[in-house]
N, C-alpha and C positions, 0 to 999 in steps of 0.2 A: 715841385712845379716843373712840368715837362716842357720840352722845347717848343711844342706847338702852341702852348699857352703864352710863352714869353717872346715869340717871334711874329713878325708881320709876314704876309704872303711872299714878300721878296727876300725873306730870310734874315732881315735885320731885327735888332732888338725892339720890342714893343714897350717903350718906357711908360706909356699911359697905362697899360695893363699892369706893369710892375708896380706903379704907384698905387693903383686901386687895391692890389693884393696886400701891399705893405700897410695901407690904411687899415685893412681888416685885421692883419696880424697885430698891429699896434693896439687895436681895440681889445683883442683877446688878451694881449700882454697886460694891459691895464686892469683887466678883470681877473688877473691872477693865473691865467693859463700859461703854462710853460710850453714854448714853441721852439722846435728845431726845424729850420728851413733847409731842405735839400733842393738846390736850385740848378737847373740847366741854364743855358744861355751864354756861356763864355765864348763858344765858337761863333755864335751869331753876333755877339758884341765885337769880336775881333775882326770878323769878315768885313765889317763896315769901316774899320779903321786902317786896314793895311791893304795895299795893292801890290801883290807879289810881282817881282821883277821877271819871273819866268813861270811856266806851268808847273804846278806842284802836284806830287802824288798825294794820295789820301792821308798817309802818315805825316808827311811834311806839312801839308795844309792844316791838319788837325793840331799839330804842335805849334805852328806859327800863330794861327788864329786864337787858340786857347790861351797861349802865353800872353798875348796882347789883350785879348778879351776878358780874361779873368780879372785883370787890374781894373778895367773899365766897369765890369759887372759889380765887383765888390765895392768900388767907389760910389757907384750909383745907389746901391743898397745903403751904404754908409750915409749918404746925403739924405735919402728918403726917410730912413729911420731916425736920423738926427732931428728932423722936423718934429718928430713926436717925443724927443728927449730920450730915445732908446739907444743903447749901445749895442753894436753887433761885433762879432768876431769871425774870422775866416778859418775854416777847417778844410784843408785839402788832403785827401786820402787816396789810397790805392787798395786794390783787392789783396795784395800781399800783406797789408796792415791788419788783416783779419785772420791771417794764416796761423798765428800762434796765440795762445791764451794770454800771454804777457802783453803783446801788442794790442790785442783786443781790449784788455783792461786799461791800458794806457790811454787809448782813445776815449773810453767811457769816462775815465777820471777827468780828462780834459774838458769834455762837454758838461759833466756834472758841476765842476767848479764854475764854468761860465754861467750856467743856469742859476746856481746858488747866488751869484753876484749880479743877477738881473741882465746878463748879456745873452743876446739871441745868437746861437751858433748858426752860421750859414755854411753848409757843407756842399762840396762838389768833388768829383773825381779829379785828380791831378793829371789832366789830359796831356800835359807837356811831356811827361815821362811814362805814363801808363798807356803804352801803345802795343802791348804784346797780347798773347792769347789769354793773359790773366787780367784783362780789362773787365770791368763790370759789364754785364749785358747792356745796361743803361742805368739811369738814375733811379728807376723803379727798384732795381735790385739793391742799389746802394741804400735807398730809403728804407727798404725792408730790413736790411742789416742794422741800420741805425735805430729803427723803431724797436727791434728785438733787443738790441744791446742796451738801450736806455729804458727798457720796461715801459714803453709808451702805453697810454690808454687807447690811443687811436692813431692810425696811419691814414692820411688823406692823400690820394693820388690824383692830382689835377691834370686833366687832359683837355682835348678840344671837342669831346662828345659827352653826353650826360651820364654814360655808364655802359653797361653791357646789355646788348639787345638780343632778341631772338633771331636776329639776322643782321644784315648790313644796316648801320644807322641811316644810310641813305634810302633804304627800302621803306616806303610808307606803310607796309604791312608789318614791319618789325616792331616789336613791343619792348620797352625798357623792362629789365628784370630788377625789381626793387631790392630783393634780398636773395642771397645765395648761402645755402647751408653746407655743412661738411659733407663731402662725398657727392654733392649734386652734380650730375653729368652736364657738361657744357660743350662737349666736343663738336656738336653741330652748329654752335652759335659763334664761336670765336674765330676770327680771321687771323691769319698769320702775317698779314701785310704790316709793314713798318710805317711810322709816321713820316711826314715830309722831311723834317729836319732832325729827328731823333734817331737813335739806334734801335729802339725797341718798338713795341706795339701792344695791342690789347692782349695778345697771347702771353707776353712776359708779365704784363700787369696782373693777369689772372693767376698765373703760376705763383708770383710773389704774394699776391693777396691771400691765396689759399694757405700757403706756408705760414704767413704771419698770423692769420686768423686762427690756425691750429695751435698757435702759441698763446692764445688768450687775448689777442689784441684785435679790436674792431678795425676793419679796413673799409674805406669808402673810396669809390671811383666816381669822380664828378667833373663837371665842366668848369674849368678855370676861367672861362670867358664870361660866365654869368655874374651879374652884379651881386655883391654881398654873399658869394657862395660859401666862404669859410664861416662867417658869423651865422648864416642860416643853418649850415650843417651842425655846428656846435649846439645851437638852440634846439634843433630837432633831436639830437642825440641826448641832450639833457632831459628833454621831455620824455624820451623813450626810457631812460634809466629811472625816471621818477614814476614810471608806470602809466604815463599818459598816452594818448593816441597821436601818432605823428601824421601830420597832414601831408598832402601831396603838392604843396606849393613849390617845393624844390625837388626836382627829379634827380636821383642818383642811385647807384647800386651799392649795397652794403653787404659785406661778407660777415656772417654771424661768427663772433669769436667763440672759441672752445671754452666750455665751463671749467676745464681742467688745464690751467696754464702750465707750460713747460718750465722746468728749472732753468736758471741762468746758464749752467754748463750745457744743457741740452739745446738751448737756443743758439749758443755758439757752434755746437756740433752741427745743427741743422743747416746753418748757412755756410759751412766750411767744407762741403763735399768736394769742391774743386781742388782741395789740398790733400786729398786722401792719397796715401802712399802704396796701398795695396787693396786686394779684394779677398773677402771670405765668401765662398760659395757654399750655400747651405741646402739641406734637403727639404722636401715639401712639408714634412712634419714640423720642422723648425720654423718654416715660414708661417704655417698656420698658428703656431704657438705665439710668435711675435706679433701677428696681426689680430690676435684675440685680445680680450680685455685683461688678461693675466699679466703680471709683472714678470717677464721672462728675459733671462740673459742668453747670450749665445755660448752654448757649451760645445766642447770638442766633438761630442757624439753626433751632433747635427751638422758638422762641417764636412763637405765632400771634396773641397779643393781650396788651396791657399795660393793666391797669385801675388807676385811682387815681393819686395823685401821691405820690411818695416820694423821699427823698434817699439819697445813699450811706450805707450802714450801717444804714438802716431795715430792719425785718423785712417780708417779703413772703410771701404764700401762693402755693403752687404748685398749679395746677389742671390736670387732664387734659382731653382733648377731649370727654369725656362729662360734664364738670362735677364729676367726682369729686375731692375733695381728695387731693393726692399728698404734700404736705409743706409745710415752711416753711423759709425761709432768710434770710440777711443779704445785702442788695443790695450789689453791688460798684460800682454807678453810680446815677445818678438815673433817674427814670421817663422823662424826656425823652430821655436817652441810650439807654435800653433800646428806646424806640420808634424812634429813629433807626437803630439797628443791627439791629432785628428782621428775621429771615429771611435775614440775610447770613452768608456764610462768612468765616472768618479774623478774627473779632472776639473781644475778650476776654470771658471768662465774665461773665454778669450776676449769677450766684450761684456762688461757688466751692465745690467739693466739701467743703472743710474747714468751711464755714459753712452746711451744708445738712443738714436732718433729714428723712428720708423715712418716712412712715407705713407701717405694715404692714397 
């Protein structure tokens, strides 16, 4: 749930909208659907509670309002879900918590235990301390990580428009795009502008949606201010999976999931590029091999340069001869060994196929 769904025009928390969405989640919960809620709104909740004694810079303001607002936000969710007899639990996380496989699995275990015991996890970034360059782009990025980590069937990104259009949503000539397939070009449609109260926008939503869909998870971008939006989406998707025809009663954009889901280790690697310790520059032949349908590892013969210092099992970026990012992978050796073997035949892979994520 994005900031523009949960806030009023004046930037304060929209409790009426929160209540309506909680009612829908409770309905899904009773029907046996496991739901993880990634919610914005802490800063908005805090802004209405605290009147700063002096002018605050952006970091101080974010820390103050989120610290106060997170308590108010989770308490509001607690009360709303309690009316339905549903328990909720708070999960505050930071981008660093996804940097190692151990931390990644600890978070997964926490939410798995909650779901197994009928508790709905409510996840948000810990804005009180996560104020560095390692912040999530926004909660869209966080929700993509969570959906991937938990092997979700679907990720629903709620915003204040119906989905992705062929132009600005305000343009009467623009048309909603109902489905987006792998590799479909959208450069001329997506605007880079951010939402009024959030950190991201449709550009980040689209980027996250593509990556998550490539991992075999259906992604929907929909208008969170529409009545019964969640229950209607689930009904439409159930109809789709049963082979029926989905009506146009509810407009939204759906990213078609890959028929070949990525392994759990590849999902972690795909979302951990920001923690890469170095770079492997590869030649054009190696790029073509990686982007083909063949299962290809990165061999020393195809490496033209090794940048940075890394140890075995560190993450490294893969870069093509034109400087274009190709992917990210887990190193099978140190940077020193990679440099020693670079350009040679008959050497072990520097990045094995099983630990390699290729961008599309």
